[in-house]
C-alpha positions in Angstrom: 44.0 -46.8 9.1 44.3 -45.1 12.5 41.3 -42.9 11.8 39.2 -46.0 10.8 40.3 -47.7 14.0 39.5 -44.7 16.2 36.0 -44.5 14.6 35.2 -48.1 15.6 37.0 -48.1 19.0 35.2 -47.6 22.2 36.3 -45.4 25.1 39.8 -46.9 25.1 40.9 -44.5 22.4 41.1 -40.9 23.7 43.1 -39.3 20.9 44.3 -39.6 17.3 47.6 -38.4 15.9 47.9 -38.0 12.1 51.3 -37.4 10.5 50.8 -36.0 7.0 47.5 -38.0 6.8 43.8 -37.5 6.8 40.5 -39.2 7.7 39.2 -41.1 4.6 35.8 -40.4 3.1 34.3 -43.4 5.0 35.3 -42.1 8.4 33.5 -39.4 10.5 35.1 -38.6 13.8 33.2 -35.4 14.4 31.2 -35.5 17.6 32.8 -38.7 19.0 34.4 -37.1 22.0 37.8 -37.8 20.6 40.8 -35.4 20.6 43.0 -35.2 17.5 46.3 -33.8 16.4 47.1 -33.4 12.7 50.7 -32.7 11.8 51.8 -31.6 8.3 55.0 -30.2 6.8 55.5 -27.1 4.7 57.6 -28.8 2.1 55.5 -31.9 1.8 55.0 -32.7 -1.9 53.4 -36.1 -1.4 50.3 -35.4 0.8 47.3 -34.5 -1.3 46.3 -31.2 0.1 42.8 -31.4 -1.4 42.2 -34.8 0.3 43.7 -33.4 3.6 41.5 -30.3 3.5 38.4 -32.4 2.8 39.4 -34.8 5.6 39.6 -32.0 8.1 35.8 -31.8 8.0 35.7 -35.4 9.3 37.9 -34.7 12.3 36.7 -33.4 15.7 36.1 -29.6 15.6 38.8 -28.9 18.1 41.5 -30.8 16.3 44.9 -29.2 16.6 46.5 -28.6 13.2 50.2 -27.9 13.2 52.4 -27.4 10.1 56.1 -28.0 10.7 57.9 -25.3 8.8 60.7 -26.7 6.7 59.7 -30.3 7.1 58.8 -32.7 4.3 56.7 -35.9 4.0 59.5 -38.5 4.1 61.0 -37.2 7.3 57.8 -38.1 9.2 58.6 -41.7 8.7 62.4 -41.6 8.1 62.0 -43.7 5.0 64.1 -41.8 2.5 63.3 -39.8 -0.5 59.8 -40.0 -1.9 58.9 -39.2 -5.5 57.5 -35.7 -5.7 58.4 -34.7 -2.1 59.8 -31.3 -1.4 63.3 -30.6 -0.2 63.3 -30.2 3.6 65.1 -27.3 5.1 65.2 -29.1 8.5 67.3 -32.1 9.2 65.5 -35.4 9.8 66.5 -35.1 13.5 65.1 -31.6 13.8 61.8 -32.6 12.2 61.6 -35.7 14.5 62.3 -33.5 17.5 59.5 -31.0 16.6 57.1 -33.9 15.8 57.9 -35.6 19.1 57.4 -32.4 21.1 54.0 -31.7 19.5 52.8 -35.3 20.1 54.1 -35.2 23.7 52.2 -32.0 24.4 49.1 -33.4 22.8 49.3 -36.6 24.9 49.8 -34.6 28.0 46.7 -32.5 27.2 44.7 -35.7 27.1 46.1 -37.5 30.1 47.6 -34.8 32.2 51.0 -36.6 32.4 53.9 -36.6 30.0 53.9 -39.6 27.7 57.5 -39.7 26.4 59.3 -43.0 26.6 61.2 -43.5 29.9 
């Protein structure tokens, strides 16, 4: 949904963050002047890697792709065990901290100022 919104939005949207997600076939963000961060986790057993790989082609060329070693799908959203998901070797708090750090760095690269909550 975020990728669809970003494709239709005007200059108000400067960046896109995807957590274990991808741009659907109907979306093409390449060449839109948008920055993107794509976070995945090494133990994610839910995300379709084929769809994610294909979706990479529809993101801006300079998209930053980061895999969180030891993380899994469920811990991106803190919504409990998911059928087929891998066993995380990180705690939920550790994955959340690494995710927040990557997002904050990405937002700072867009705006030049830290964007963490006050």
